[in-house]
C-alpha positions in Angstrom: 209.8 126.8 -28.4 212.0 125.5 -25.7 213.4 127.9 -23.3 216.6 127.2 -21.2 214.9 128.5 -18.1 211.5 126.7 -18.2 211.3 124.4 -21.2 208.0 126.1 -22.4 207.2 127.8 -25.7 208.2 131.4 -25.8 208.3 133.8 -28.7 211.1 136.2 -29.2 211.4 139.3 -31.4 213.3 138.4 -34.5 212.1 134.7 -34.6 211.5 133.7 -38.2 208.8 131.2 -39.1 208.3 129.8 -42.6 205.1 128.6 -44.3 205.0 126.6 -47.6 202.4 124.7 -49.6 203.1 122.1 -52.2 206.6 122.8 -53.6 207.5 121.7 -57.1 211.2 121.9 -56.4 213.6 122.7 -53.6 213.6 126.3 -54.6 209.8 126.8 -54.6 207.9 129.6 -53.0 207.4 130.1 -49.3 206.3 132.8 -47.0 208.7 133.9 -44.2 207.3 135.9 -41.3 209.7 137.6 -38.8 208.1 138.0 -35.3 208.0 141.7 -34.2 207.1 143.0 -30.7 203.5 143.8 -31.7 202.9 140.1 -32.7 203.6 138.8 -29.1 200.4 139.0 -27.0 202.1 137.0 -24.2 205.4 135.1 -24.1 203.6 131.9 -25.5 201.3 133.4 -28.1 202.0 135.3 -31.3 199.3 136.7 -33.6 200.1 137.9 -37.1 198.8 137.9 -40.6 200.4 136.5 -43.7 199.5 136.5 -47.4 199.5 133.0 -48.8 198.4 133.9 -52.3 201.8 133.1 -53.7 201.7 129.5 -52.4 200.0 126.4 -54.0 197.8 124.5 -51.5 199.0 121.0 -50.9 195.7 119.2 -51.7 197.3 115.8 -51.6 198.0 116.0 -47.9 195.9 116.3 -44.8 196.6 120.0 -44.5 197.2 122.6 -47.2 200.2 124.4 -45.7 203.2 123.3 -43.8 205.2 125.3 -41.2 208.7 125.1 -39.9 210.7 127.0 -37.3 213.4 128.4 -37.4 213.8 129.6 -40.9 217.3 130.3 -42.2 218.5 131.4 -45.6 219.0 128.4 -47.9 216.6 126.2 -46.1 214.8 123.9 -48.5 211.2 122.7 -48.8 209.7 120.2 -51.1 206.9 117.6 -51.6 207.3 113.8 -51.4 204.5 111.9 -53.1 205.8 108.6 -51.6 204.9 109.7 -48.1 202.3 112.3 -49.0 203.9 115.1 -47.0 205.6 118.4 -47.3 209.3 118.3 -46.2 211.5 120.9 -44.6 215.2 120.4 -44.5 216.8 122.0 -41.5 220.5 122.8 -41.8 220.9 124.0 -38.2 222.8 122.6 -35.3 221.9 123.0 -31.6 218.7 124.9 -32.1 215.2 124.4 -31.1 213.3 122.9 -34.1 209.6 122.8 -34.6 207.4 121.7 -37.6 203.7 121.6 -38.2 200.9 122.8 -40.3 198.1 125.4 -40.6 194.8 124.3 -39.2 192.1 126.9 -40.1 193.5 130.1 -38.7 195.9 128.5 -36.2 199.4 127.2 -36.6 200.0 123.8 -35.0 203.6 123.2 -34.2 205.2 120.0 -33.0 208.4 119.9 -31.0 211.1 117.8 -32.7 213.8 118.5 -30.2 214.4 117.9 -26.5 217.0 119.7 -24.5 219.6 119.5 -21.7 220.5 122.7 -19.9 223.4 123.4 -17.5 225.6 126.2 -16.1 229.3 126.6 -15.3 231.4 129.3 -13.7 231.9 131.7 -16.7 235.3 132.6 -15.4 236.5 129.0 -15.8 235.0 127.9 -19.2 233.9 129.6 -22.4 232.6 126.7 -24.5 231.8 123.0 -24.4 231.4 119.8 -26.4 228.5 117.5 -25.7 228.7 113.8 -26.6 227.0 110.5 -25.8 229.0 108.5 -23.2 230.3 106.1 -25.8 231.2 109.0 -28.1 229.5 107.4 -31.1 225.8 108.1 -30.4 224.0 110.5 -32.8 223.2 113.7 -30.9 222.6 116.1 -33.8 222.3 116.5 -37.5 223.8 118.9 -40.1 221.0 118.1 -42.6 217.8 117.0 -40.9 214.8 116.3 -43.0 211.4 116.6 -41.3 208.3 115.3 -43.1 204.9 116.9 -42.1 201.2 116.8 -42.8 200.8 113.1 -42.3 197.5 111.9 -41.1 199.4 109.9 -38.5 199.9 111.6 -35.1 202.0 113.6 -34.3 201.9 114.6 -37.9 205.6 114.5 -38.6 208.6 112.2 -38.8 212.2 112.9 -39.4 215.3 111.5 -40.8 218.7 112.8 -41.8 219.7 113.5 -45.3 223.2 113.1 -46.7 222.8 115.0 -49.9 223.9 118.6 -50.5 227.5 117.8 -49.6 226.8 117.4 -45.9 226.8 114.2 -43.9 223.7 114.0 -41.7 224.4 112.6 -38.3 226.6 114.3 -35.7 228.2 112.6 -32.7 228.9 115.8 -30.9 227.4 119.3 -30.4 229.7 122.3 -29.7 228.7 125.7 -28.6 229.7 128.7 -26.5 228.4 129.4 -23.0 226.3 132.5 -22.5 227.8 135.4 -20.5 226.4 134.0 -17.3 227.8 130.6 -18.0 224.5 129.0 -19.0 224.1 126.6 -22.0 221.5 124.5 -23.5 221.9 121.5 -25.9 219.0 120.8 -28.3 218.8 117.2 -29.2 216.7 116.1 -32.2 214.2 113.4 -31.4 215.0 110.8 -34.0 212.0 109.4 -35.7 213.3 106.5 -37.9 212.0 106.2 -41.5 210.0 103.1 -40.6 208.1 104.8 -37.8 205.9 107.9 -38.2 205.1 108.3 -34.5 207.3 110.2 -32.1 210.3 108.4 -30.8 212.6 109.5 -28.0 216.0 110.9 -27.4 217.9 107.9 -26.0 221.4 108.0 -24.5 221.3 104.6 -22.7 224.8 105.1 -21.2 224.5 108.8 -20.4 226.6 111.6 -21.8 229.9 113.5 -21.4 230.4 117.2 -21.5 233.9 118.5 -22.3 234.6 121.9 -20.9 236.8 124.3 -22.8 238.8 127.5 -22.0 240.5 129.5 -24.7 240.2 126.6 -27.2 241.6 123.9 -24.9 239.6 121.1 -23.2 240.6 121.3 -19.6 237.8 119.4 -17.7 235.0 116.9 -18.4 232.1 115.6 -16.6 230.2 112.4 -17.3 226.8 111.2 -16.3 226.3 107.4 -16.6 222.5 107.5 -16.0 220.4 106.6 -19.0 218.8 109.7 -20.6 215.4 109.4 -22.2 213.6 112.5 -23.5 210.4 113.1 -25.4 209.8 116.0 -27.8 209.7 119.3 -26.0 211.1 117.9 -22.7 214.1 119.5 -20.9 216.5 118.3 -18.3 218.0 121.2 -16.3 221.2 120.0 -14.6 221.8 123.4 -12.9 225.3 124.4 -12.0 227.8 121.5 -12.9 229.5 120.5 -9.6 233.2 121.1 -9.6 233.8 118.0 -7.4 232.4 115.8 -10.3 234.7 117.3 -12.9 237.7 115.3 -14.1 240.9 116.7 -15.5 241.0 116.1 -19.3 244.0 114.1 -20.5 244.8 114.1 -24.2 244.4 110.4 -25.3 247.7 108.7 -25.6 249.1 107.4 -28.8 250.3 103.9 -29.4 251.4 102.4 -32.7 251.3 98.6 -32.8 254.7 96.9 -32.4 253.9 93.8 -34.4 254.3 95.3 -37.8 250.6 95.6 -38.8 250.0 98.2 -41.5 246.8 99.8 -40.3 245.9 101.0 -43.8 245.9 97.5 -45.3 244.7 95.4 -42.3 241.2 94.0 -42.9 238.7 95.7 -40.6 236.6 92.9 -39.1 234.4 95.5 -37.4 233.7 97.6 -40.5 230.0 96.7 -40.6 229.4 96.6 -36.8 231.3 95.8 -33.7 230.8 92.5 -31.9 232.2 90.1 -29.3 233.2 87.5 -31.9 235.0 87.9 -35.2 235.5 85.2 -37.9 238.6 84.7 -39.9 237.9 81.9 -42.4 240.6 79.3 -42.0 239.8 77.8 -45.5 240.8 81.0 -47.3 244.5 80.7 -48.3 244.9 84.4 -48.5 244.3 84.7 -44.7 247.5 82.9 -43.9 250.0 85.5 -42.6 247.4 88.2 -43.1 246.7 91.1 -40.7 243.3 92.0 -39.2 242.0 94.7 -36.9 238.7 95.5 -35.1 237.5 98.4 -33.1 238.2 97.9 -29.4 234.5 98.2 -28.6 232.4 96.4 -26.0 230.1 94.2 -28.1 227.6 95.6 -30.6 227.6 99.4 -30.4 229.3 99.4 -27.0 231.8 101.8 -25.7 235.3 101.9 -27.3 237.8 101.2 -24.6 240.1 104.2 -25.2 238.0 107.3 -24.3 238.7 110.6 -22.6 238.4 108.6 -19.4 242.0 107.4 -19.2 241.0 104.9 -16.4 239.5 102.9 -19.3 242.5 103.0 -21.6 243.8 99.8 -23.1 247.5 99.5 -22.0 248.1 96.0 -23.1 246.5 93.3 -25.3 247.1 89.6 -24.8 245.9 86.3 -26.1 244.3 84.5 -23.1 244.0 81.1 -24.7 244.1 79.3 -28.0 242.6 75.9 -28.9 242.5 73.7 -32.0 239.1 72.2 -30.8 240.9 68.9 -30.3 242.3 66.8 -27.5 245.8 68.2 -28.3 246.6 71.8 -27.2 248.2 74.1 -29.8 251.6 75.7 -29.3 251.4 79.3 -28.4 251.0 81.3 -31.6 249.5 78.5 -33.6 246.1 80.2 -33.9 247.0 83.9 -33.5 250.6 84.7 -34.3 250.8 88.2 -32.6 248.4 90.8 -31.1 248.6 94.4 -30.1 246.6 97.6 -30.2 246.9 100.7 -32.2 245.8 104.3 -31.3 246.5 107.6 -32.8 245.6 110.7 -30.8 241.8 111.4 -31.1 241.1 108.2 -32.9 239.4 105.1 -31.8 241.5 102.2 -30.5 241.8 99.1 -32.6 242.9 95.6 -31.6 245.3 94.3 -34.3 246.5 90.8 -34.9 248.4 88.7 -37.4 247.7 85.2 -38.5 250.5 82.6 -38.6 252.1 81.7 -41.9 250.2 78.4 -41.8 246.6 78.6 -40.6 245.5 76.3 -37.8 241.7 76.2 -37.5 240.5 76.8 -33.9 239.5 79.5 -31.5 241.3 82.1 -29.4 240.4 84.8 -26.8 242.0 88.2 -26.9 241.8 90.5 -23.9 242.6 94.2 -23.4 244.1 95.2 -20.1 244.7 98.4 -18.2 247.9 99.5 -16.6 247.0 97.6 -13.5 246.8 94.3 -15.5 243.0 94.3 -15.1 241.0 92.8 -18.0 238.7 95.5 -19.5 237.0 93.4 -22.2 237.8 90.3 -24.3 236.9 89.2 -27.8 236.5 85.7 -29.4 238.4 85.1 -32.6 236.9 82.1 -34.5 238.9 80.4 -37.2 236.7 77.7 -38.8 238.3 75.0 -41.0 235.4 75.4 -43.5 233.4 78.6 -44.3 230.5 79.4 -42.0 227.3 79.4 -44.1 223.7 80.3 -43.5 220.9 77.7 -43.8 217.7 79.2 -44.9 215.4 76.3 -44.3 211.9 77.5 -44.7 210.7 74.6 -42.6 212.8 75.7 -39.7 210.4 78.3 -38.3 211.4 80.8 -40.9 214.8 81.5 -39.4 218.2 81.9 -41.1 220.5 79.8 -39.0 224.3 79.3 -38.9 225.3 75.9 -40.2 227.2 75.1 -37.0 227.4 75.9 -33.3 229.2 79.1 -32.4 232.9 78.3 -32.3 232.7 74.9 -34.2 235.4 74.5 -36.8 233.3 72.1 -38.8 229.5 71.9 -39.3 227.7 68.9 -37.8 226.3 66.4 -40.3 224.3 63.2 -40.0 227.6 61.4 -39.5 229.1 61.0 -36.1 229.5 64.3 -34.3 233.0 64.9 -33.1 234.5 67.7 -31.0 235.3 69.7 -34.1 231.5 70.2 -34.4 230.8 71.1 -30.7 231.8 74.7 -30.7 232.5 76.8 -27.6 230.5 76.9 -24.4 228.7 79.9 -22.9 227.3 80.8 -19.5 224.0 82.6 -20.2 224.5 86.3 -20.5 228.4 86.3 -20.7 230.0 87.7 -23.8 232.9 85.3 -24.3 233.2 81.5 -24.4 234.9 78.7 -22.5 236.7 76.0 -24.6 234.9 72.9 -23.4 236.3 69.4 -23.4 239.1 70.3 -25.9 242.6 71.3 -24.9 243.6 74.9 -24.7 246.8 76.8 -24.0 245.3 78.0 -20.6 243.4 76.2 -17.9 239.8 77.1 -17.3 239.2 77.4 -13.5 236.1 77.5 -11.4 235.0 79.7 -8.6 231.9 79.7 -6.4 229.3 82.3 -7.2 227.2 84.1 -7.7 229.4 87.0 -8.9 228.9 90.4 -10.5 228.8 91.2 -14.2 232.0 93.2 -13.6 233.7 90.0 -12.2 232.7 88.1 -15.3 234.1 90.7 -17.6 237.4 90.8 -15.7 237.7 87.0 -15.4 236.7 85.5 -18.8 238.6 82.2 -18.2 236.7 81.5 -14.9 233.6 79.3 -14.8 231.3 80.8 -12.2 229.6 77.9 -10.5 226.7 77.8 -8.0 227.1 74.5 -6.0 223.8 74.8 -4.1 221.5 75.7 -7.0 218.0 75.0 -5.7 216.2 78.1 -7.1 219.4 80.3 -7.2 221.3 78.7 -10.0 222.3 82.1 -11.5 226.0 82.9 -11.7 225.1 86.6 -11.8 224.3 88.1 -8.4 222.7 91.1 -10.2 220.0 89.1 -12.0 220.1 91.1 -15.2 217.5 89.8 -17.7 218.7 91.8 -20.8 222.4 90.8 -21.2 221.9 89.1 -24.5 218.8 90.9 -25.8 216.8 94.0 -24.8 213.1 94.0 -24.0 212.3 94.1 -27.8 214.5 91.1 -28.4 217.2 93.1 -30.2 220.9 92.1 -29.8 222.6 93.6 -26.7 226.3 94.2 -26.1 227.0 90.9 -24.3 225.6 88.8 -27.1 228.5 86.5 -28.1 227.5 86.1 -31.8 229.4 87.7 -34.7 228.2 90.8 -36.5 224.9 90.2 -38.3 223.9 87.4 -36.0 222.4 87.0 -32.6 221.5 84.4 -30.0 217.9 83.4 -30.9 215.1 84.7 -28.8 212.6 82.3 -27.1 209.1 82.3 -28.5 206.3 80.0 -27.5 205.1 79.8 -31.1 208.0 80.4 -33.5 211.7 80.0 -33.5 214.2 77.4 -32.3 212.4 76.9 -28.9 209.0 75.7 -30.0 207.7 73.4 -27.3 207.3 70.1 -29.0 209.0 67.3 -30.9 207.4 67.5 -34.3 209.9 67.6 -37.1 212.9 66.6 -35.1 214.9 63.5 -35.7 217.5 61.8 -33.4 220.6 59.8 -34.2 221.7 58.4 -30.8 224.4 56.3 -32.4 226.1 59.4 -34.0 225.3 61.7 -31.1 223.3 64.3 -33.0 219.8 65.5 -33.6 218.4 67.5 -36.5 215.6 69.5 -37.9 215.6 69.1 -41.7 219.1 70.0 -42.9 220.1 71.7 -39.6 222.1 69.3 -37.4 223.1 69.8 -33.7 225.8 67.7 -32.0 225.3 66.4 -28.5 228.1 68.5 -27.1 227.3 68.2 -23.4 227.8 71.2 -21.1 229.8 72.7 -18.3 228.5 71.9 -14.9 230.1 72.2 -11.5 233.9 72.2 -11.3 234.6 73.5 -14.8 234.3 70.1 -16.4 232.0 68.9 -19.2 229.1 66.7 -18.4 227.2 64.4 -20.8 229.5 64.8 -23.8 228.0 62.8 -26.6 224.9 62.1 -24.6 223.0 65.3 -24.0 223.0 68.9 -25.2 221.7 72.3 -24.1 221.0 75.0 -26.7 220.7 78.4 -25.1 218.3 81.2 -26.1 218.8 84.9 -25.4 215.6 85.1 -23.4 215.7 85.0 -19.6 212.8 83.2 -17.9 213.1 83.9 -14.2 215.7 85.0 -11.8 217.9 81.8 -11.8 217.0 80.4 -15.2 217.1 81.0 -19.0 215.0 79.6 -21.8 216.5 76.7 -23.7 216.0 73.3 -25.3 217.7 70.2 -24.1 218.3 66.7 -25.6 218.8 63.8 -23.3 219.3 60.1 -24.3 217.6 58.9 -21.1 214.5 60.9 -21.7 212.0 61.3 -24.5 214.4 63.4 -26.6 214.0 67.0 -27.5 212.1 69.1 -25.0 211.8 72.6 -23.6 213.2 73.6 -20.2 214.0 76.6 -18.1 217.5 75.7 -17.1 219.9 77.3 -14.7 222.0 80.2 -16.0 225.1 78.6 -14.4 225.3 75.9 -17.0 227.7 76.8 -19.9 226.3 75.3 -23.1 226.0 75.6 -26.9 224.9 78.6 -28.9 223.5 78.4 -32.4 223.3 81.9 -33.9 220.6 83.1 -36.3 220.6 86.1 -38.6 219.6 89.4 -36.9 
């Protein structure tokens, strides 16, 4: 059992451990033993006898009897033939949890929690709230199901259970400090249903501790360092430094001023947050309609309005609009009005209204702080025809969008015009540049490389690297996982809508197979295709924020970084042999074709 002082297993008088065999129902028999002083031979060893005659041995599993700690009244135990394991349902919060089995005459227990310990001045604070840095990470459960007795090490897995009138996951843990100001937060190590091996506690953006006195949050402290813990591990922060504490300010409230009814506005982020949201311009009901989305940084990223008021959204603006043509729209043609909405304690939402007559195109919405600094921006995509998936089995088994990201029409075997080009992306950036079409704002260029923070704060600036050589990376930080993590999962800078991602590079499967087999080229109509999937030759941004090779060449970006200045991609060139693989500079802003996640 975890101890706040040392992180080792220590038995305490009054501990209750439960043993059960093969339950026939959730109310089946079990044996509960309460540890007494005579049982404890040293702090880490307890020796006692129990009578198991009232239990049915679980002959279908690796071990006959399962064990769980701690035991509380009402705790449930049952058998699952689908997994071949006994199950214990914990209904505890912020406690050390262990589960295991009887092996001969010994009880084998596995830690299924890790912990973070800390102290404060007991005169200043009496309780706390622990959260992930983004506020939406799962840090606990009210109904945690642990399956044991598997033949797979470490002989347990866990998941939350939403039955019994209790939602499973919790995004915060609250508790009182001990008399000396010490506290420990027990974090369940989440073993997903699909994996029976031990996983890790993972808070990639760190955590926040709100400090409370007499029921009022007065201070908070945030650690931005990623936290990774294995079962049984403990991080002891010691005394929280007063110089790192911030005054807690109750989040401000702001009701939108553009007449959006938040209860009826369509939530574009209902399934997941993203950097791009689609409003179908071919749906008549979308004319004049209201929409909202959570003001979050990409997929699963931080919501802008948090307890850190330096990150509050104080203004929302439309940075540019385009009809994807050579004629710029009038202001408000694509997005009629935009604002944000925040009620105290709730997440911030960006809200916008469509004009009475829909004009297909694209727009970029940005949230700003009180100093007029851009905190994040989101791409609103309004295609003239519905975006559809192409499930072409011949196309390397990928479900592919029928058009480039931002295109208002899909490309066909006919001549490819600007309505099929889509927007243009510098590798690793979350939002697009309009390309050779006219927009309501001018895209400028600056010499790089620049930081990721600069790119976020300046989404209308193309970051060029005039003397590329081997340093053609706009990003001075050389971050390889902006669009995907090491396991090729979608990351928060990925520019695709919810449910889609920028494809990963693979040497054997996927869009970036190195070879020409199966591809056709229509140089007259400026496109190339693989089966029913057509790509226009849209050109790309090069130096000076201008488009090069429109109608003659195309770059299609992957999510996978190759080396410091380059990204994986494929390129079409009229003056070469056609379709071929290249590691191209990350400076170039080019086309993206999303695939299903």
